[in-house]
N, CA, C and O of each residue as an XYZ file, in Angstrom:
224
protein
N      39.461      1.207    -63.012
C      39.134      1.039    -64.423
C      39.807      2.100    -65.288
O      40.262      1.811    -66.394
N      39.865      3.313    -64.783
C      40.541      4.368    -65.540
C      42.031      4.059    -65.664
O      42.647      4.325    -66.696
N      42.599      3.499    -64.606
C      44.015      3.128    -64.634
C      44.268      2.053    -65.690
O      45.265      2.118    -66.411
N      43.377      1.067    -65.788
C      43.505      0.028    -66.815
C      43.386      0.622    -68.208
O      44.095      0.213    -69.128
N      42.497      1.581    -68.359
C      42.326      2.231    -69.661
C      43.626      2.917    -70.077
O      44.041      2.826    -71.232
N      44.269      3.606    -69.125
C      45.545      4.283    -69.416
C      46.633      3.270    -69.780
O      47.428      3.511    -70.689
N      46.667      2.139    -69.074
C      47.656      1.103    -69.390
C      47.433      0.566    -70.796
O      48.387      0.391    -71.554
N      46.175      0.302    -71.148
C      45.862     -0.202    -72.484
C      46.213      0.824    -73.558
O      46.729      0.472    -74.618
N      45.931      2.083    -73.278
C      46.246      3.146    -74.228
C      47.755      3.253    -74.430
O      48.229      3.362    -75.560
N      48.502      3.223    -73.337
C      49.966      3.293    -73.435
C      50.521      2.092    -74.189
O      51.463      2.227    -74.970
N      49.945      0.930    -73.962
C      50.386     -0.271    -74.670
C      50.109     -0.143    -76.166
O      50.952     -0.498    -76.989
N      48.942      0.358    -76.512
C      48.585      0.529    -77.924
C      49.505      1.543    -78.597
O      49.946      1.332    -79.727
N      49.790      2.629    -77.912
C      50.673      3.654    -78.472
C      52.081      3.095    -78.654
O      52.725      3.349    -79.671
N      52.552      2.344    -77.683
C      53.879      1.731    -77.778
C      53.951      0.772    -78.963
O      54.936      0.770    -79.702
N      52.921     -0.036    -79.146
C      52.889     -0.968    -80.279
C      52.838     -0.217    -81.604
O      53.445     -0.642    -82.586
N      52.122      0.888    -81.630
C      52.036      1.693    -82.847
C      53.404      2.272    -83.210
O      53.803      2.236    -84.373
N      54.118      2.803    -82.224
C      55.463      3.330    -82.477
C      56.394      2.227    -82.977
O      57.167      2.433    -83.913
N      56.314      1.069    -82.353
C      57.143     -0.061    -82.777
C      56.821     -0.446    -84.207
O      57.721     -0.704    -85.007
N      55.540     -0.484    -84.526
C      55.107     -0.839    -85.877
C      55.624      0.180    -86.893
O      56.062     -0.202    -87.977
N      55.579      1.453    -86.560
C      56.098      2.493    -87.461
C      57.596      2.309    -87.698
O      58.074      2.461    -88.822
N      58.329      1.985    -86.642
C      59.772      1.771    -86.781
C      60.052      0.566    -87.671
O      60.950      0.599    -88.512
N      59.282     -0.488    -87.480
C      59.439     -1.684    -88.310
C      59.088     -1.365    -89.756
O      59.786     -1.791    -90.676
N      58.023     -0.627    -89.955
C      57.606     -0.263    -91.318
C      58.672      0.581    -92.009
O      58.882      0.443    -93.214
N      59.341      1.444    -91.268
C      60.427      2.242    -91.851
C      61.552      1.336    -92.342
O      62.119      1.569    -93.410
N      61.875      0.302    -91.564
C      62.903     -0.651    -91.994
C      62.459     -1.407    -93.243
O      63.251     -1.630    -94.159
N      61.184     -1.798    -93.271
C      60.638     -2.511    -94.433
C      60.757     -1.646    -95.680
O      61.206     -2.116    -96.725
N      60.359     -0.397    -95.572
C      60.410      0.497    -96.729
C      61.845      0.750    -97.179
O      62.121      0.822    -98.376
N      62.753      0.884    -96.224
C      64.162      1.090    -96.572
C      64.691     -0.098    -97.372
O      65.363      0.084    -98.388
N      64.390     -1.306    -96.918
C      64.843     -2.498    -97.639
C      64.151     -2.639    -98.988
O      64.779     -3.009    -99.980
N      62.871     -2.347    -99.020
C      62.092     -2.514   -100.245
C      62.587     -1.603   -101.359
O      62.626     -2.006   -102.522
N      62.961     -0.393   -101.014
C      63.349      0.575   -102.032
C      64.864      0.746   -102.161
O      65.328      1.724   -102.748
N      65.642     -0.205   -101.614
C      67.090     -0.097   -101.805
C      67.451     -0.436   -103.244
O      66.745     -1.182   -103.922
N      68.552      0.124   -103.686
C      68.973     -0.064   -105.076
C      69.393     -1.500   -105.350
O      69.125     -2.040   -106.424
N      70.048     -2.110   -104.384
C      70.464     -3.502   -104.524
C      69.740     -4.331   -103.477
O      69.698     -3.969   -102.301
N      69.176     -5.433   -103.908
C      68.522     -6.335   -102.973
C      69.204     -7.695   -103.097
O      69.176     -8.336   -104.148
N      69.810     -8.106   -102.006
C      70.510     -9.383   -101.983
C      69.629    -10.437   -101.316
O      68.550    -10.136   -100.807
N      70.105    -11.655   -101.331
C      69.369    -12.731   -100.663
C      69.259    -12.450    -99.167
O      68.235    -12.743    -98.550
N      70.311    -11.884    -98.588
C      70.264    -11.522    -97.165
C      69.211    -10.453    -96.905
O      68.535    -10.481    -95.877
N      69.071     -9.505    -97.840
C      68.038     -8.478    -97.700
C      66.646     -9.101    -97.711
O      65.771     -8.711    -96.938
N      66.454    -10.075    -98.600
C      65.157    -10.754    -98.657
C      64.861    -11.487    -97.347
O      63.735    -11.452    -96.849
N      65.872    -12.146    -96.798
C      65.690    -12.855    -95.527
C      65.370    -11.872    -94.405
O      64.476    -12.107    -93.592
N      66.112    -10.773    -94.375
C      65.866     -9.748    -93.352
C      64.469     -9.159    -93.508
O      63.766     -8.941    -92.521
N      64.077     -8.907    -94.740
C      62.743     -8.368    -95.004
C      61.668     -9.336    -94.521
O      60.682     -8.916    -93.916
N      61.849    -10.607    -94.782
C      60.881    -11.604    -94.340
C      60.783    -11.629    -92.820
O      59.684    -11.683    -92.270
N      61.924    -11.590    -92.139
C      61.925    -11.591    -90.677
C      61.233    -10.351    -90.121
O      60.457    -10.437    -89.169
N      61.515     -9.215    -90.716
C      60.913     -7.968    -90.247
C      59.403     -7.989    -90.469
O      58.642     -7.567    -89.598
N      58.968     -8.475    -91.627
C      57.533     -8.546    -91.900
C      56.825     -9.521    -90.959
O      55.695     -9.268    -90.542
N      57.476    -10.621    -90.628
C      56.891    -11.561    -89.668
C      56.767    -10.914    -88.292
O      55.766    -11.106    -87.603
N      57.777    -10.153    -87.894
C      57.733     -9.445    -86.617
C      56.605     -8.414    -86.616
O      55.868     -8.291    -85.638
N      56.477     -7.683    -87.706
C      55.407     -6.689    -87.816
C      54.043     -7.368    -87.733
O      53.127     -6.849    -87.094
N      53.910     -8.501    -88.363
C      52.653     -9.250    -88.321
C      52.298     -9.619    -86.881
O      51.144     -9.491    -86.472
N      53.288    -10.074    -86.115
C      53.050    -10.435    -84.715
C      52.586     -9.230    -83.906
O      51.702     -9.345    -83.058
N      53.185     -8.081    -84.174
C      52.793     -6.862    -83.460
C      51.346     -6.510    -83.776
O      50.572     -6.165    -82.883
N      50.988     -6.599    -85.042
C      49.661     -6.168    -85.473
C      48.542     -7.082    -84.995
O      47.412     -6.625    -84.828
N      48.826     -8.364    -84.772
C      47.750     -9.264    -84.354
C      47.608     -9.363    -82.839
O      46.725    -10.070    -82.354
N      48.446     -8.679    -82.092
C      48.338     -8.713    -80.624
C      47.166     -7.904    -80.153
O      46.919     -7.818    -78.950
């Protein structure tokens, strides 16, 4: 049981790091000086990916 707890903790930490990296990309795109249609598409894809991470 302790081993399972460690696996779950490591999984949660890994997901948190991934989410932070995704959020950094979101913020970079959101606050860029120029936002193109491609930026909007990329932002949408990144936000959808972040959503999937958060609901797991």
